[in-house]
Backbone of each chain as ProteinMPNN parsed JSONL, in Angstrom:
{"seq_chain_A": "MNFDKEFDASGLACPMPIVKTKKSLADMASGQVLRVVATDPGSVCDMQAFAEQTGHTLLSSSTENSKYVFFLKKA", "coords_chain_A": {"N_chain_A": [[85.625, 130.678, 94.01], [88.037, 131.78, 96.354], [91.518, 130.93, 96.506], [94.67, 129.77, 97.889], [96.644, 128.244, 96.816], [97.338, 126.026, 94.088], [96.865, 122.747, 92.819], [97.452, 120.609, 90.198], [96.215, 117.641, 89.371], [95.665, 116.329, 87.079], [95.389, 113.601, 84.888], [96.663, 111.841, 86.556], [96.568, 108.681, 88.259], [94.977, 106.714, 90.86], [97.128, 105.959, 93.616], [97.969, 108.571, 93.41], [96.755, 111.248, 93.124], [95.789, 111.758, 95.745], [98.04, 111.288, 97.365], [99.787, 113.257, 96.398], [98.287, 115.523, 96.852], [98.365, 115.636, 99.576], [101.083, 116.201, 99.881], [101.142, 118.715, 98.68], [99.738, 120.209, 100.509], [101.456, 120.303, 102.594], [103.321, 122.464, 102.885], [101.693, 124.57, 103.406], [99.819, 127.026, 105.304], [97.788, 126.737, 108.272], [94.328, 127.0, 107.672], [94.569, 128.036, 105.157], [93.645, 127.751, 101.662], [93.52, 125.12, 99.334], [93.314, 124.448, 95.915], [92.363, 121.728, 94.016], [92.683, 119.989, 91.001], [91.454, 117.273, 89.203], [91.442, 114.284, 87.117], [90.771, 111.736, 87.598], [88.076, 109.712, 88.196], [87.695, 108.343, 90.565], [88.711, 109.994, 92.463], [86.781, 111.617, 93.548], [85.337, 110.303, 95.618], [87.598, 109.592, 97.055], [88.829, 112.01, 97.835], [87.021, 113.04, 99.618], [87.15, 111.075, 101.618], [89.811, 111.391, 102.32], [89.788, 113.978, 103.41], [88.072, 113.601, 105.607], [89.598, 111.885, 107.165], [91.921, 113.227, 107.736], [91.343, 115.64, 108.806], [91.328, 118.008, 107.427], [89.285, 120.464, 105.756], [86.85, 119.781, 103.354], [85.841, 122.03, 101.295], [84.45, 122.328, 98.918], [83.279, 120.21, 96.237], [83.291, 119.574, 92.95], [82.308, 119.392, 89.439], [83.966, 120.519, 86.607], [84.079, 121.334, 83.278], [84.347, 118.576, 82.545], [86.284, 117.859, 84.407], [87.388, 117.137, 87.758], [86.962, 119.181, 90.515], [88.307, 120.375, 93.502], [88.108, 122.059, 96.65], [90.127, 122.517, 99.324], [90.443, 123.174, 102.737], [93.077, 123.814, 104.798], [93.707, 122.118, 107.851]], "CA_chain_A": [[86.156, 130.633, 95.382], [89.452, 132.157, 96.458], [92.41, 129.882, 97.015], [96.044, 130.216, 98.089], [97.567, 127.404, 96.051], [96.628, 125.111, 93.208], [97.583, 121.535, 92.428], [96.8, 119.959, 89.058], [96.439, 116.185, 89.381], [95.105, 115.792, 85.833], [96.147, 112.505, 84.282], [97.2, 110.925, 87.57], [95.647, 107.649, 88.753], [95.074, 106.342, 92.278], [96.755, 106.872, 94.701], [98.784, 109.785, 93.321], [96.068, 112.513, 93.439], [95.725, 111.93, 97.203], [99.417, 111.367, 97.885], [100.372, 114.55, 96.03], [97.506, 116.569, 97.528], [98.94, 115.7, 100.923], [102.365, 116.892, 99.741], [100.872, 120.122, 98.374], [99.253, 120.862, 101.732], [102.503, 120.286, 103.62], [103.973, 123.758, 103.129], [100.675, 125.619, 103.544], [99.491, 127.361, 106.689], [96.442, 126.369, 108.71], [93.298, 127.939, 107.224], [94.74, 128.347, 103.729], [92.815, 126.903, 100.793], [94.161, 124.488, 98.177], [92.416, 124.011, 94.84], [92.895, 120.546, 93.341], [91.975, 119.581, 89.787], [91.787, 115.873, 88.906], [90.656, 113.631, 86.064], [90.451, 110.403, 88.095], [86.731, 109.731, 88.807], [87.794, 107.815, 91.931], [89.16, 111.039, 93.391], [85.616, 112.25, 94.184], [85.177, 109.62, 96.911], [88.876, 109.58, 97.77], [89.112, 113.311, 98.431], [86.117, 113.094, 100.778], [87.726, 110.187, 102.639], [91.067, 112.019, 102.743], [89.447, 115.101, 104.287], [87.506, 113.069, 106.86], [90.602, 111.213, 107.996], [93.063, 114.078, 108.064], [90.861, 116.826, 109.522], [91.194, 119.145, 106.511], [87.875, 120.627, 105.387], [86.547, 119.801, 101.923], [84.881, 123.132, 101.16], [83.551, 121.999, 97.807], [83.679, 119.164, 95.317], [82.411, 119.791, 91.804], [82.815, 119.015, 88.119], [84.067, 121.651, 85.674], [84.643, 120.909, 81.991], [84.653, 117.156, 82.722], [87.342, 117.599, 85.388], [86.9, 117.21, 89.137], [87.611, 120.306, 91.197], [88.113, 120.336, 94.956], [88.708, 123.107, 97.476], [90.437, 121.971, 100.645], [90.965, 124.135, 103.7], [94.019, 123.086, 105.661], [93.385, 122.121, 109.289]], "C_chain_A": [[87.638, 130.997, 95.381], [90.28, 130.974, 96.965], [93.838, 130.404, 97.063], [97.037, 129.454, 97.228], [96.745, 126.462, 95.191], [97.505, 123.913, 92.882], [96.795, 120.839, 91.317], [97.174, 118.478, 89.029], [95.889, 115.535, 88.117], [96.0, 114.693, 85.272], [96.685, 111.501, 85.28], [96.129, 109.943, 88.031], [95.917, 107.379, 90.229], [96.403, 105.659, 92.554], [97.383, 108.26, 94.57], [98.023, 111.099, 93.567], [96.027, 112.793, 94.953], [97.124, 112.139, 97.795], [100.014, 112.755, 97.601], [99.571, 115.729, 96.588], [98.073, 116.76, 98.936], [100.254, 116.482, 100.898], [102.15, 118.386, 99.503], [100.441, 120.889, 99.62], [100.376, 121.078, 102.748], [103.093, 121.667, 103.922], [102.964, 124.911, 103.242], [100.375, 125.861, 105.031], [98.053, 126.949, 107.003], [95.439, 127.441, 108.261], [93.413, 128.319, 105.763], [93.98, 127.326, 102.877], [93.606, 126.405, 99.577], [93.089, 124.083, 97.164], [93.078, 122.838, 94.128], [92.028, 120.218, 92.129], [92.416, 118.156, 89.456], [90.924, 115.345, 87.77], [90.238, 112.224, 86.479], [89.078, 110.431, 88.769], [86.73, 109.226, 90.255], [88.152, 108.882, 92.942], [87.999, 111.743, 94.095], [85.383, 111.64, 95.575], [86.456, 109.712, 97.741], [89.163, 110.899, 98.479], [88.265, 113.513, 99.696], [86.706, 112.278, 101.946], [89.026, 110.765, 103.196], [90.779, 113.136, 103.746], [88.938, 114.599, 105.638], [88.583, 112.513, 107.777], [91.76, 112.103, 108.404], [92.642, 115.347, 108.805], [90.814, 118.079, 108.665], [89.726, 119.247, 106.086], [87.721, 120.652, 103.869], [85.44, 120.836, 101.712], [83.919, 122.89, 100.012], [84.162, 120.934, 96.919], [82.736, 119.276, 94.12], [83.058, 119.324, 90.504], [82.812, 120.247, 87.214], [84.729, 121.158, 84.402], [85.162, 119.473, 82.032], [85.921, 116.885, 83.543], [86.747, 117.746, 86.787], [87.694, 118.277, 89.884], [87.263, 120.285, 92.687], [88.761, 121.556, 95.606], [88.878, 122.551, 98.878], [91.006, 123.062, 101.54], [91.834, 123.377, 104.695], [93.66, 123.234, 107.136], [94.465, 122.839, 110.09]], "O_chain_A": [[88.393, 130.569, 94.507], [89.807, 130.143, 97.74], [94.182, 131.36, 96.367], [98.131, 129.942, 96.942], [95.603, 126.137, 95.518], [98.715, 124.037, 92.694], [95.617, 120.522, 91.484], [98.304, 118.115, 88.704], [95.669, 114.324, 88.087], [97.219, 114.847, 85.196], [97.12, 110.417, 84.891], [94.958, 110.295, 88.177], [96.953, 107.768, 90.769], [96.791, 104.809, 91.753], [97.338, 109.046, 95.517], [98.595, 112.005, 94.173], [96.208, 113.932, 95.381], [97.352, 113.036, 98.607], [100.665, 113.347, 98.463], [100.119, 116.815, 96.775], [98.236, 117.882, 99.417], [100.513, 117.313, 101.769], [102.873, 119.221, 100.047], [100.743, 122.073, 99.766], [100.268, 121.918, 103.643], [103.336, 121.998, 105.082], [103.341, 126.081, 103.18], [100.643, 125.016, 105.885], [97.217, 126.829, 106.107], [95.671, 128.635, 108.447], [92.472, 128.863, 105.183], [93.712, 126.203, 103.306], [94.271, 127.181, 98.891], [92.089, 123.457, 97.515], [94.222, 122.941, 93.686], [90.801, 120.176, 92.219], [93.612, 117.864, 89.432], [89.843, 115.862, 87.489], [89.439, 111.587, 85.793], [88.911, 111.091, 89.795], [85.888, 109.618, 91.063], [87.93, 108.708, 94.14], [88.2, 112.392, 95.121], [85.249, 112.354, 96.569], [86.412, 109.886, 98.959], [89.68, 110.906, 99.595], [88.722, 114.071, 100.693], [86.748, 112.733, 103.089], [89.309, 110.646, 104.388], [91.427, 113.236, 104.787], [89.329, 115.114, 106.686], [88.506, 112.644, 108.999], [92.504, 111.767, 109.325], [93.483, 116.048, 109.367], [90.316, 119.112, 109.113], [89.01, 118.246, 106.059], [88.373, 121.438, 103.182], [84.26, 120.555, 101.924], [82.731, 123.198, 100.105], [85.381, 120.773, 96.85], [81.526, 119.095, 94.259], [84.218, 118.912, 90.488], [81.796, 120.927, 87.071], [85.834, 120.617, 84.449], [86.282, 119.196, 81.603], [86.551, 115.837, 83.405], [85.723, 118.405, 86.969], [88.925, 118.275, 89.884], [86.099, 120.191, 93.074], [89.816, 122.022, 95.176], [87.91, 122.166, 99.534], [91.928, 123.781, 101.156], [91.388, 122.43, 105.344], [93.35, 124.328, 107.608], [94.363, 122.94, 111.312]]}, "seq_chain_B": "MAGKKMAIIATKGALDMAYPPLILASTAAALGWEVQVFFTFYGLQLLRKDLSGIKISPLANPAMPMPVPMPVVVQMLPGMESMATMMMKAKMKKKGVASLEELRSVCIESDVKFIACQMTVDLFEFQKHDFIDGIEYGGAATFMKFAGETDVCLFI", "coords_chain_B": {"N_chain_B": [[92.257, 110.423, 110.907], [94.189, 110.519, 113.487], [96.874, 108.486, 114.664], [96.18, 105.968, 113.788], [97.026, 102.657, 112.65], [98.681, 100.496, 110.27], [99.523, 97.267, 109.118], [101.24, 95.369, 106.687], [101.736, 92.327, 104.981], [103.805, 91.524, 102.441], [103.944, 89.296, 99.912], [104.275, 88.67, 97.276], [105.866, 88.86, 94.049], [105.287, 89.622, 91.461], [104.46, 91.899, 88.793], [101.751, 92.903, 88.841], [100.937, 92.176, 91.417], [102.676, 93.549, 92.938], [101.848, 96.097, 93.172], [99.464, 96.541, 94.971], [100.409, 96.443, 97.831], [102.162, 98.665, 97.888], [100.589, 100.797, 97.004], [98.571, 100.901, 98.967], [100.106, 101.302, 101.265], [101.38, 103.778, 100.756], [99.165, 105.435, 100.519], [97.87, 105.176, 103.03], [99.868, 106.288, 104.611], [99.76, 108.896, 103.663], [97.392, 109.609, 104.769], [98.078, 109.927, 107.313], [98.579, 107.687, 108.792], [100.45, 105.256, 110.703], [102.676, 103.076, 109.216], [103.77, 99.77, 108.484], [105.547, 97.558, 106.387], [106.017, 94.221, 105.78], [108.212, 92.295, 104.095], [108.291, 89.262, 102.458], [109.354, 86.047, 101.168], [108.608, 86.085, 97.71], [107.95, 88.694, 97.732], [110.152, 90.09, 98.52], [111.412, 90.969, 96.271], [110.508, 93.505, 95.807], [112.058, 95.13, 97.282], [114.465, 95.322, 96.113], [117.206, 97.162, 94.72], [117.141, 97.575, 91.999], [114.285, 97.512, 90.172], [113.587, 96.511, 87.755], [113.421, 93.866, 87.104], [110.959, 92.95, 87.789], [108.114, 91.41, 86.687], [105.226, 90.692, 84.585], [103.214, 87.893, 83.801], [101.38, 86.411, 81.148], [100.859, 83.79, 81.27], [99.091, 81.096, 82.71], [97.298, 82.874, 83.699], [94.437, 83.526, 83.261], [92.671, 85.63, 83.541], [93.79, 87.912, 82.647], [93.44, 90.685, 80.606], [93.739, 90.508, 77.119], [95.048, 91.979, 74.113], [94.679, 90.549, 71.766], [93.219, 87.29, 71.407], [95.127, 84.683, 72.85], [96.612, 81.604, 72.496], [97.583, 79.214, 75.022], [99.932, 77.797, 74.393], [101.294, 79.61, 72.85], [101.704, 81.657, 74.645], [103.683, 80.542, 76.132], [106.031, 80.848, 74.756], [109.473, 81.911, 74.327], [110.301, 85.161, 75.476], [107.738, 86.145, 75.617], [106.873, 86.877, 78.156], [108.406, 89.13, 78.737], [107.447, 90.758, 76.739], [104.739, 91.022, 77.414], [105.056, 92.338, 79.83], [106.239, 94.715, 79.027], [104.176, 95.778, 77.491], [102.168, 96.06, 79.421], [103.351, 97.9, 81.184], [103.566, 100.11, 79.509], [100.881, 100.652, 79.07], [100.07, 101.288, 81.647], [101.524, 103.612, 82.107], [100.369, 105.3, 80.228], [97.845, 105.521, 81.292], [98.277, 106.978, 83.531], [99.141, 105.676, 85.826], [101.216, 105.358, 88.588], [104.731, 104.515, 88.644], [106.337, 101.561, 90.033], [108.692, 102.265, 91.267], [108.279, 104.968, 91.816], [106.106, 104.888, 93.611], [107.256, 103.461, 95.67], [109.238, 105.226, 96.485], [107.633, 107.302, 97.447], [106.524, 106.038, 99.673], [108.826, 105.686, 101.258], [109.645, 108.34, 101.657], [107.497, 109.167, 103.182], [107.831, 107.951, 105.583], [107.104, 105.208, 105.84], [107.684, 102.089, 107.25], [109.919, 99.643, 106.145], [110.352, 96.202, 106.278], [112.526, 93.53, 105.877], [112.143, 90.072, 105.566], [114.166, 88.097, 107.385], [114.644, 85.332, 107.285], [113.802, 84.523, 104.701], [115.422, 86.13, 103.165], [117.879, 84.981, 103.639], [117.296, 82.418, 102.704], [116.959, 82.778, 99.914], [119.418, 83.673, 99.383], [120.007, 86.428, 99.198], [121.845, 89.49, 99.239], [122.669, 92.169, 101.483], [123.377, 94.397, 100.029], [121.923, 94.132, 97.741], [119.538, 95.243, 98.23], [117.523, 98.256, 98.81], [118.628, 101.08, 100.784], [118.075, 101.754, 104.286], [116.186, 99.976, 105.191], [114.782, 97.536, 107.497], [115.701, 94.436, 109.086], [114.137, 91.462, 110.005], [112.185, 89.022, 111.873], [109.272, 86.835, 112.183], [108.349, 87.411, 114.764], [109.053, 90.057, 115.094], [107.357, 91.252, 113.265], [104.836, 90.555, 114.35], [104.781, 91.968, 116.715], [104.315, 94.648, 116.021], [102.062, 94.264, 114.383], [100.129, 93.406, 116.153], [99.236, 95.719, 117.288], [97.822, 97.069, 115.426], [95.252, 98.693, 113.356], [94.493, 97.897, 110.893], [95.364, 95.031, 109.116], [97.032, 93.32, 106.683], [97.435, 90.61, 104.378], [99.175, 90.132, 101.554]], "CA_chain_B": [[92.21, 109.918, 112.285], [95.58, 110.358, 113.897], [97.154, 107.359, 115.543], [95.841, 104.656, 113.207], [98.19, 101.883, 112.197], [98.427, 99.395, 109.334], [100.636, 96.367, 108.821], [101.017, 94.578, 105.474], [102.729, 91.313, 104.61], [103.893, 91.483, 100.979], [104.562, 87.998, 99.606], [104.306, 88.406, 95.84], [106.848, 89.666, 93.335], [104.897, 89.901, 90.079], [104.144, 93.324, 88.607], [100.4, 93.256, 89.309], [100.82, 91.989, 92.86], [103.595, 94.476, 93.605], [101.153, 97.37, 93.348], [98.602, 96.765, 96.143], [101.04, 96.857, 99.092], [102.764, 100.005, 97.796], [99.498, 101.774, 96.902], [97.904, 101.035, 100.265], [101.051, 101.865, 102.236], [101.587, 105.208, 100.482], [97.906, 106.136, 100.802], [97.678, 105.232, 104.491], [100.842, 107.253, 105.129], [99.239, 110.23, 103.321], [96.274, 109.87, 105.685], [98.638, 110.108, 108.645], [98.701, 106.41, 109.499], [101.773, 104.656, 110.849], [102.607, 101.873, 108.372], [104.923, 98.893, 108.31], [105.363, 96.488, 105.398], [106.933, 93.102, 106.004], [108.411, 91.651, 102.79], [108.773, 87.893, 102.614], [109.38, 85.267, 99.924], [108.813, 86.823, 96.455], [107.759, 90.115, 98.032], [111.48, 90.704, 98.681], [111.784, 91.605, 94.993], [110.118, 94.931, 95.85], [113.078, 95.875, 98.039], [115.725, 95.379, 95.362], [117.534, 98.489, 94.181], [116.678, 97.596, 90.612], [112.97, 96.859, 90.094], [113.267, 96.196, 86.358], [113.187, 92.42, 86.97], [109.583, 92.621, 88.167], [107.397, 91.191, 85.422], [103.901, 90.069, 84.611], [103.129, 86.832, 82.797], [100.024, 86.014, 80.766], [100.755, 82.344, 81.452], [98.32, 80.698, 83.891], [96.639, 84.089, 84.177], [93.353, 83.647, 82.267], [91.887, 86.857, 83.745], [94.514, 89.059, 82.089], [92.881, 91.09, 79.309], [94.734, 90.493, 76.045], [94.581, 92.687, 72.922], [94.158, 89.495, 70.873], [93.226, 86.003, 72.113], [96.418, 84.033, 72.644], [96.626, 80.255, 73.072], [98.602, 79.002, 76.057], [101.211, 77.369, 73.785], [101.976, 80.824, 72.371], [102.136, 82.389, 75.848], [104.87, 79.887, 76.687], [107.214, 81.094, 73.936], [110.473, 82.822, 74.912], [110.099, 86.583, 75.192], [106.339, 86.56, 75.801], [106.76, 87.515, 79.465], [108.979, 90.477, 78.593], [106.564, 91.541, 75.882], [103.545, 91.324, 78.211], [105.467, 93.325, 80.835], [106.448, 95.981, 78.313], [102.856, 96.295, 77.107], [101.465, 96.47, 80.647], [103.984, 99.13, 81.682], [103.207, 101.204, 78.594], [99.477, 100.959, 79.33], [100.012, 101.945, 82.96], [102.046, 104.969, 81.935], [99.359, 106.03, 79.479], [96.685, 105.744, 82.165], [98.669, 107.788, 84.694], [99.459, 104.86, 87.005], [102.596, 105.606, 89.008], [105.624, 103.358, 88.56], [106.647, 100.966, 91.345], [109.784, 103.06, 91.847], [107.703, 106.21, 92.346], [105.302, 104.558, 94.795], [108.168, 103.067, 96.748], [109.865, 106.462, 96.968], [106.631, 108.007, 98.25], [106.456, 105.316, 100.96], [110.028, 105.961, 102.038], [109.572, 109.76, 102.057], [106.462, 109.391, 104.196], [108.184, 107.184, 106.78], [106.63, 103.827, 105.926], [108.822, 101.245, 107.619], [110.04, 98.417, 105.36], [111.104, 95.163, 106.978], [112.807, 92.342, 105.061], [112.112, 88.832, 106.341], [115.541, 87.591, 107.405], [114.672, 83.917, 106.907], [113.738, 84.362, 103.237], [116.626, 86.786, 102.621], [118.905, 83.928, 103.701], [116.858, 81.308, 101.845], [117.229, 83.099, 98.51], [120.811, 84.155, 99.342], [120.125, 87.85, 98.868], [122.827, 90.237, 100.03], [122.095, 93.465, 101.881], [123.613, 95.41, 98.986], [120.906, 93.985, 96.689], [118.344, 95.985, 98.628], [117.638, 99.692, 99.07], [119.065, 101.422, 102.134], [117.055, 102.257, 105.209], [115.196, 98.967, 105.584], [115.164, 96.742, 108.649], [115.643, 92.994, 108.888], [113.543, 90.846, 111.194], [111.423, 87.794, 111.7], [107.838, 86.847, 112.453], [108.069, 88.046, 116.059], [109.164, 91.51, 114.859], [106.118, 91.657, 112.599], [103.695, 90.391, 115.256], [104.827, 93.012, 117.745], [103.61, 95.813, 115.474], [100.759, 93.832, 113.855], [99.206, 93.299, 117.275], [98.751, 97.045, 117.698], [97.291, 97.783, 114.262], [93.82, 98.757, 113.055], [94.336, 97.157, 109.636], [96.493, 94.114, 108.923], [96.736, 92.647, 105.418], [98.366, 89.65, 103.774], [99.032, 90.3, 100.1]], "C_chain_B": [[93.642, 109.637, 112.738], [95.726, 109.127, 114.784], [96.78, 106.006, 114.983], [97.087, 103.972, 112.665], [97.77, 100.782, 111.237], [99.695, 98.575, 109.144], [100.272, 95.542, 107.596], [102.126, 93.539, 105.358], [102.69, 91.219, 103.089], [104.649, 90.224, 100.583], [104.774, 87.748, 98.115], [105.252, 89.36, 95.107], [106.539, 89.88, 91.865], [104.398, 91.341, 89.985], [102.768, 93.707, 89.169], [100.285, 93.17, 90.824], [101.78, 92.882, 93.656], [102.883, 95.786, 93.933], [100.348, 97.512, 94.647], [99.321, 97.15, 97.44], [101.574, 98.295, 99.043], [101.697, 101.095, 97.686], [98.868, 101.997, 98.277], [98.829, 101.666, 101.298], [101.222, 103.365, 102.013], [100.328, 106.012, 100.793], [97.686, 106.273, 102.305], [98.627, 106.251, 105.108], [100.368, 108.678, 104.846], [98.082, 110.612, 104.237], [96.767, 110.018, 107.127], [98.77, 108.83, 109.449], [100.176, 106.028, 109.656], [101.731, 103.307, 110.136], [103.918, 101.091, 108.388], [104.578, 97.849, 107.257], [106.462, 95.46, 105.611], [107.033, 92.323, 104.7], [108.996, 90.267, 102.979], [108.626, 87.125, 101.298], [109.498, 86.194, 98.695], [108.58, 88.32, 96.623], [109.085, 90.845, 98.197], [111.952, 91.403, 97.409], [111.511, 93.108, 95.016], [111.123, 95.782, 96.613], [114.39, 95.992, 97.277], [115.933, 96.777, 94.805], [116.965, 98.625, 92.781], [115.368, 96.812, 90.502], [112.63, 96.395, 88.674], [113.026, 94.705, 86.129], [111.767, 92.006, 87.323], [108.711, 92.579, 86.924], [105.998, 90.651, 85.651], [103.858, 89.022, 83.514], [101.682, 86.549, 82.441], [99.777, 84.532, 81.042], [100.053, 82.013, 82.776], [97.636, 81.895, 84.531], [95.47, 84.398, 83.228], [92.554, 84.938, 82.397], [92.554, 88.071, 83.119], [93.935, 89.44, 80.725], [93.991, 91.149, 78.259], [94.185, 91.252, 74.839], [94.031, 91.72, 71.866], [94.192, 88.179, 71.652], [94.514, 85.256, 71.817], [96.42, 82.647, 73.284], [97.793, 80.087, 74.049], [99.955, 78.604, 75.456], [102.003, 78.567, 73.24], [102.508, 81.634, 73.564], [103.431, 81.817, 76.424], [106.16, 80.247, 75.938], [108.184, 82.072, 74.603], [110.167, 84.27, 74.526], [108.675, 87.076, 75.441], [106.149, 87.32, 77.122], [107.273, 88.955, 79.402], [108.056, 91.362, 77.769], [105.309, 91.964, 76.657], [103.866, 92.423, 79.234], [105.622, 94.708, 80.201], [105.1, 96.626, 77.97], [102.085, 96.797, 78.327], [102.031, 97.782, 81.184], [103.617, 100.337, 80.822], [101.765, 101.643, 78.842], [99.335, 101.722, 80.647], [100.456, 103.401, 82.857], [101.003, 105.852, 81.251], [98.17, 106.407, 80.356], [97.04, 106.527, 83.425], [98.911, 107.005, 85.965], [100.937, 105.072, 87.339], [103.433, 104.345, 88.846], [105.858, 102.809, 89.967], [107.72, 101.775, 92.054], [109.237, 104.314, 92.511], [106.912, 105.94, 93.636], [106.192, 104.191, 95.977], [108.858, 104.285, 97.34], [108.911, 107.247, 97.858], [106.538, 107.363, 99.638], [107.642, 105.69, 101.848], [110.023, 107.403, 102.552], [108.567, 109.976, 103.179], [106.604, 108.437, 105.382], [107.491, 105.837, 106.937], [107.849, 102.974, 106.264], [108.789, 99.948, 106.818], [110.875, 97.417, 106.146], [111.28, 93.97, 106.039], [112.828, 91.127, 105.975], [113.494, 88.175, 106.253], [115.625, 86.145, 106.911], [114.674, 83.757, 105.385], [114.878, 85.1, 102.53], [117.753, 85.75, 102.558], [118.579, 82.778, 102.751], [117.219, 81.554, 100.382], [118.629, 83.665, 98.297], [120.928, 85.564, 98.785], [121.211, 88.458, 99.741], [122.217, 91.586, 100.37], [122.286, 94.517, 100.789], [122.686, 95.241, 97.772], [119.731, 94.923, 96.951], [118.616, 97.475, 98.825], [118.084, 99.92, 100.519], [117.858, 101.791, 102.993], [115.998, 101.248, 105.599], [115.711, 98.22, 106.809], [115.059, 95.264, 108.304], [115.092, 92.369, 110.151], [112.77, 89.6, 110.852], [109.971, 87.969, 112.077], [107.513, 87.574, 113.76], [108.122, 89.571, 115.939], [107.867, 92.019, 114.242], [104.942, 91.623, 113.568], [103.626, 91.488, 116.304], [104.053, 94.241, 117.269], [102.195, 95.424, 115.024], [99.7, 93.785, 114.954], [98.61, 94.621, 117.709], [97.995, 97.74, 116.572], [95.761, 97.768, 114.162], [93.507, 97.96, 111.795], [95.581, 96.3, 109.432], [96.19, 93.246, 107.71], [97.852, 91.706, 104.983], [98.155, 89.698, 102.262], [100.02, 89.41, 99.36]], "O_chain_B": [[94.218, 108.608, 112.386], [94.825, 108.775, 115.546], [97.03, 104.986, 115.625], [98.06, 104.618, 112.278], [96.686, 100.21, 111.348], [100.793, 99.117, 109.025], [99.142, 95.07, 107.47], [103.297, 93.828, 105.602], [101.659, 90.872, 102.514], [105.838, 90.086, 100.872], [105.373, 86.745, 97.728], [105.413, 90.516, 95.498], [107.416, 90.274, 91.097], [103.966, 91.925, 90.979], [102.634, 94.704, 89.879], [99.615, 93.994, 91.447], [101.704, 92.96, 94.882], [103.271, 96.496, 94.861], [100.522, 98.498, 95.363], [98.896, 98.096, 98.103], [101.461, 99.046, 100.012], [101.876, 102.193, 98.213], [98.659, 103.135, 98.698], [98.389, 102.474, 102.116], [101.211, 104.14, 102.97], [100.413, 107.142, 101.276], [97.356, 107.353, 102.795], [98.248, 106.99, 106.016], [100.546, 109.568, 105.677], [97.821, 111.795, 104.458], [95.971, 110.211, 108.046], [99.041, 108.873, 110.649], [101.027, 106.419, 108.857], [100.857, 102.485, 110.412], [105.009, 101.657, 108.317], [103.466, 97.32, 107.231], [107.652, 95.773, 105.622], [106.043, 91.75, 104.245], [110.058, 90.105, 103.579], [107.857, 87.523, 100.424], [110.414, 87.016, 98.65], [108.964, 89.117, 95.767], [109.152, 92.064, 98.038], [112.781, 92.312, 97.458], [112.186, 93.885, 94.34], [111.048, 97.011, 96.593], [115.317, 96.668, 97.723], [114.982, 97.481, 94.466], [116.386, 99.65, 92.423], [115.344, 95.599, 90.713], [111.515, 95.939, 88.42], [112.493, 94.314, 85.09], [111.406, 90.839, 87.174], [108.58, 93.568, 86.202], [105.639, 90.219, 86.746], [104.396, 89.23, 82.427], [100.836, 86.453, 83.33], [98.634, 84.074, 81.047], [100.378, 82.576, 83.822], [97.42, 81.932, 85.742], [95.496, 85.385, 82.493], [91.834, 85.312, 81.471], [91.957, 89.146, 83.063], [93.934, 88.63, 79.798], [95.04, 91.756, 78.477], [92.987, 91.184, 74.564], [93.06, 92.021, 71.171], [95.09, 87.968, 72.467], [94.95, 85.196, 70.668], [96.247, 82.532, 74.497], [98.837, 80.726, 73.919], [101.001, 79.022, 75.951], [103.231, 78.531, 73.179], [103.593, 82.212, 73.511], [104.179, 82.512, 77.112], [107.256, 79.981, 76.431], [107.766, 82.954, 75.353], [109.817, 84.555, 73.381], [108.429, 88.282, 75.474], [105.374, 88.274, 77.198], [106.655, 89.873, 79.941], [107.896, 92.55, 78.05], [104.872, 93.111, 76.569], [103.055, 93.319, 79.472], [105.199, 95.722, 80.757], [104.905, 97.831, 78.129], [101.428, 97.836, 78.268], [101.28, 98.669, 81.59], [103.388, 101.435, 81.329], [101.455, 102.835, 78.83], [98.572, 102.683, 80.741], [99.847, 104.297, 83.441], [100.786, 106.999, 81.642], [97.568, 107.468, 80.189], [96.189, 106.717, 84.294], [98.896, 107.57, 87.059], [101.799, 104.973, 86.465], [102.907, 103.234, 88.903], [105.614, 103.492, 90.961], [107.679, 101.955, 93.271], [109.653, 104.687, 93.608], [107.037, 106.67, 94.619], [105.923, 104.557, 97.121], [109.043, 104.372, 98.554], [109.311, 107.791, 98.888], [106.481, 108.061, 100.651], [107.48, 105.972, 103.035], [110.345, 107.666, 103.71], [108.749, 110.851, 104.026], [105.637, 108.152, 106.088], [107.308, 105.369, 108.061], [108.907, 103.112, 105.651], [107.782, 99.24, 106.802], [111.965, 97.737, 106.62], [110.31, 93.463, 105.475], [113.457, 91.149, 107.033], [113.928, 87.754, 105.18], [116.564, 85.78, 106.204], [115.442, 82.965, 104.838], [115.256, 84.732, 101.418], [118.477, 85.654, 101.568], [119.459, 82.236, 102.083], [117.718, 80.662, 99.697], [118.987, 84.08, 97.195], [121.829, 85.862, 98.002], [121.462, 87.991, 100.852], [121.358, 92.091, 99.647], [121.461, 95.418, 100.638], [122.661, 96.093, 96.883], [119.027, 95.339, 96.031], [119.759, 97.903, 98.985], [117.927, 99.043, 101.368], [116.778, 102.095, 102.488], [115.019, 101.596, 106.26], [116.9, 98.258, 107.126], [114.398, 94.892, 107.334], [115.529, 92.704, 111.252], [112.708, 89.178, 109.697], [109.49, 89.086, 112.267], [106.506, 88.276, 113.844], [107.354, 90.286, 116.582], [107.343, 93.064, 114.63], [104.141, 92.557, 113.606], [102.542, 91.887, 116.728], [103.245, 94.805, 118.007], [101.243, 96.168, 115.256], [98.53, 94.086, 114.719], [97.601, 94.654, 118.414], [97.567, 98.882, 116.735], [95.081, 96.954, 114.788], [92.412, 97.42, 111.64], [96.707, 96.781, 109.559], [95.2, 92.513, 107.704], [99.036, 91.969, 105.19], [97.087, 89.345, 101.76], [100.05, 89.412, 98.13]]}, "name": "protein", "num_of_chains": 2, "seq": "MNFDKEFDASGLACPMPIVKTKKSLADMASGQVLRVVATDPGSVCDMQAFAEQTGHTLLSSSTENSKYVFFLKKAMAGKKMAIIATKGALDMAYPPLILASTAAALGWEVQVFFTFYGLQLLRKDLSGIKISPLANPAMPMPVPMPVVVQMLPGMESMATMMMKAKMKKKGVASLEELRSVCIESDVKFIACQMTVDLFEFQKHDFIDGIEYGGAATFMKFAGETDVCLFI"}
């Protein structure tokens, strides 16, 4: 999947993957896609909850090489 | 969900209990919530410029996982609290847990409002210069005004 920006949250524990994802989205334009990579298993549920509450679209949530990969489209 | 609000009363000043208010406040702010944290009694420690005095004690804390079993009489020895704190901080760093300083900075950057309880500031004879800048001072009525409008209200 194409993306405009990437944020690597590997090694970070709750709540930093979400807090820093929010920061990464701040300077992006509406409709642009952010790819987030995380190692925190809690981020799977958290990213879903983040998207639902902020209006950003979680295009996909998957596991690659034992890391969690998310694609978020900015609202 | 834009427009949601959360109020937290932070009453504890030990390392483990310092985390929940700052984690929840920074997360709610990232979700677009309006957040206020009211710091009272030992929670005021979280507003000090220097957070290095915040410690964790194994004493009277039987749920704390220890690398080796340690009798209470040993936990009471001088230096044990500092050692436990050092070990906990090292473990947190290794596991990618943010420091209290980092979480507090995130809260401030994302416009979480911090309120120091004036009564307990006076009780413990804290001075305004002990605390970080940009906080407000108020009493129970100040807290209730905002708490009454919130969706989530927690006492920690």
